[in-house]
N, C-alpha and C positions, 0 to 999 in steps of 0.2 A: 558724666555724660559726654558723648561725642559732640563735635562742633555742628552748629546749626547749618554750616555751609556744606557739610557732607551730603551727597545725593543719596536718594533712597537706595540706589543700586549699591553705593559704596557701604552703607551702612548694612545692607542685608548680606554682601559677600564678604565682609571683613572677618577673616578668621572662621568662616562657617561655609557650609555648603548652601548656595543659592541656586537649588535645582540641580539636576543631574549633569556630570560632566559630559564633554563631547568625546567622540571617540578619539580625537587627537590627544586630549587631556588624559584619558584612561591609558592610552598608548605610553604616554611620557612618564606619568607620575604613578601609574598603578600596574606596571608590567616590570617584572623583577629579573635582574641578570644572575649570573652564577653565584656572585658573592652574596647577593640578596638571599638567594635560596639556601645558601649554607647558613645563614643566620636564622632564616624562617624554620628550615628543617631541624634546627637544634632542639626545638620545642616538641615534646613527645606527643601530645594529644592533638587531634586534628583541629578541633575548634580553637586550640590555642595558637596553631600555626596560621589559621585563618585570620583569627583576631590580630596577631602580631603583624601580619602582611598588611591588614586593612589600616592599622595604626600607622606603619611606616609610609605607605602611600598617601595617607591623609596628611601628615606632617609636612611631606614634600610639596603637596598640593596647595594646602591652606597655610603653611607656616606656622602652625600650632597644633597641638593635640586637642581634640574636642572633650567637652565635658561628658556629653551623653552619646552613646553609641548608636541610639535611636535616630540621630540626625544623619547618619550615613546612608546615602540612597541605597535602595536594593541593587540597583545598576552596577554599583562598585562592588558590592558583596559578591554578586554574581561573577563579575569579571575575574576578581581575584580567586574565587573558589574554582573556576574552570582552569586557571592556571596551575593551581596547586593539587587539583584532582580530589577535592574534598567537597561534601555537601555544604551547599550554602546555608542551609538550615541550622548547621552547628554554630552559626555566629552569635545566635540568641543564647546559647549555653556560655560562650566567651564573656558576656556581659554580666554574668552572675556573680563573679568574684572580682572586687574593686582591687583587691590586693594584686591579683595577676595582671590587672592592666596597669597599675602603677609601676610594677616591676618591669613590665615591657616598656614603658615610657623611659624609665632610667636606663634601661639596656639601649634602647634605640638612640637616645642621647649620647650615650658613652660610644657605641660603636661608629655612629655617623657624624659626630661632631657638632650636634645641636647644643646651643647654650641659651640661657635664659637672658633676657633683656635687662642687664644690670646698669650700673652708673657708668661703666666704661662704655658700654654699648650705647647708652644714651648720649654721652659726650660725642662718640664718633658719629652717631646719626646727626646730631645738631650742628657739627662742623661741616658735614657733607651737604646738609640742606642750606647752610649759610652760603657755602661756595657756589652751590647751584643757584641760589636766589639772586646772588651778586651778578651773576654772568648770564642770566635769562630773565625773560618776562613771563614765566609760566605761573599760572595761578595757583591757588591754595590746592584746589581738588587734584590738580595734575601733579603737584608736589607729593600730596598725600599717597596717590598710587604709586609714583616713583620710589618713594620711601619705603612703602610696602613691599614693593618688588626686591628693593635692595636687601631688606631684612630676610626675605625667603631665600634670596640667592646666597646670603652668607651664613645661612642656617641659623639664624638668631630667631628664637621664638618671639612671635609678635606679641607686644604689650597691648594694654587696652587702647581702643581707637582714639579715646580722648587724649592720651599721652603723645601719640604722633601728631594728632591735630594741633596741640599746644606747641610742640616743636616745630611745626610748619610755620605757624603764625609768628613764633618768637624769631625765627630765621628771617622771614620776609620783613618784619619790623626792623630788625637790626641791620639788614641788608639796605632797606630805604634810608635809615638814619645815616649810616656811613656814607651812602651815595650823596646825600645832601651835603653832609660835612666835607666830602672831598672836593665837590663842586665849589662850595662857598670858601674852602681854603684857597682856592686858586684864584680868587677874585681879590681885587685891591679894596681899601676901605672907600674909595670914591665910588667904586661900582657897587658895593654893598649899600651905601647910603642912597644911590640913584634907584636900586632895586626896592628897597625898604620904602622909598617914598612912592612908589608906584602903589603901594597898598592904601595910602591915604586917600580919603574921599574930600576933594576941594570944596570950599565954602561954596554953598549954593547948589551943590550938584548931589546926585542920587547914587553915583557909582564911583569906584576908585579908577585911577588912571589906569591900572592893569585891565579893569573890565573894559574900558573904552579901547585900549590899544589892541587887545584880542578879539574884538568885534569886527568881522570882514564887512565891507561894503554889501548892501543887499540889492543894490540896483546897477543897471548897466547904463552908465552916463559918463560924460566928461567929469562932472563933479565927483562921481564915485572914484574914478581913476585919480583924479587929483587927491582925493582923500587918502586913497591907498598908498600913493607917492609920499604924502606927508607922513603917513604911518610909518614907512620904511625909514624915513629921515629921522623920526623920533627914536626908533630903535637903533639906528646906527649910532646915535649921540650917546647911547649907553656905554659904547666901547666894549662891547662883549667879546669881540673876535679874538683878543690875545688872551683869554682865559685857557689854559692848558687843560683840555678835556681828553687827552689821549689816553689816559688811563681808564676812562669809563667806557663800557661796552656800548656800542652803537645802539643796540636793542633797547638798552636801559635808558639811553638818552632820548630815543624816540617816544618810549613809554612815558617818561617823565613830562616831555613836551605835550604829549596828549592829555595827560592829567592836568597840566597847566592850563590847557585851553579850555577844558571841559568842566573844571571844578570851580564853583563860585569862590571868588577871591575873598578872604576874610581880612580883617586889619589887624595882623599879629606883629607888633613892633618888635624888632630885634630878634625874630624867630628864624632859625636857620632853616627849618623846614619850609617856611613860608618864602623866604628868600630863595631857596632852591626851586620852589614851585614857580616863582616868578621868572627866575633865570630860565627854567624849562620853557615856560610860556613865550619868553621873549626870543629864545632860541627857535622855536618853532616858527614864530611869525617871522624871523630874520631869514630863515631859510626858505621862505616863500617870496622874498623881495624881487627875484629875478621874473616872476610872473605876474601879469596884469590883473587888475581886479576883474575884469570881464572873463578872462580865462579861468579864473579860480571859481566864479559863480557858475560857469557852464559845466566845469568838473563837478561841482557840489551837486547840481541837478542830476547828473548821470549816475553819480554814485549812490549806492544803496548802503543800508546798515552794515557794519563790520560784522562778519561771521567768524566764530572760532574754527580753527583748522580741523578738518574731518577725522574724528576718531581720536583727538587730543586726550580727551579724558581717560581713555581706556589704553594708555601707553604701558602702564604697569601690568594690565591684564595680558597684553600680547608679549610682554617680556617674561611673564609667569608661565603662560601656556604654550609659547612657541609658535603660535599661529600666525 
């Protein structure tokens, strides 16, 4: 079963027709050049030529061969039939012999270099996803679309959606672990001990030191400004400035800092991931120390909720369709 985080649109369009293709998609994937026509015309019967051509366009468009020819929109059949100069009604005769369809699938794979998703292709996609996850902050849905587009582009037949979704999550988890370990490896024992202590809840208190430090003043007053400056001094005492973060992409550091700010701190003693979150939160707070508390609060009132980049989740569709 595909991952629950996949959108309804992703589930509906993965390896299948989700409605009729656009004119641009028909022109790109279901219009055939001279070499294609030579391969198509090598088949004697009209309905076989039509079926072969539809199969060829379908695998180019979807990245896989469909199990049932009834799923092909009539618009596609009509478009292909007009090019070949054959009646579109003949497509129903093509679907009567499964052996013919299977033979055409093998021929298309051989002629055009399509290959199944095997162990080597799995390892290659996993490595690509990991590299992408390490250098960007793209969410799982975007990575899923990009992985799909990459498989289609490389003429690798799509595996089940659940396989790709598991590879996406595994790549993101591995990238997160390595990011935390890379940051922690650059810290001294003293710094790690101080960061670990931030997760402790002092006697008689209801929140950890990390929760207290990452909470911004909520009022505009002299006392709030004094509290903000005191908070900056406490963060400076952690001596985080000398940790070498040059090998960590800036976008990943910002994402980690945001995660540290909004995620409830749990008391995980000697946890590298927890230390990484604490460091990210502290780095985020430290980056704000040149701004006064009133300025921060004014900015917070003006700012609205974060919005995803427009069209981000459809990057792969644009790559596939050329729109």
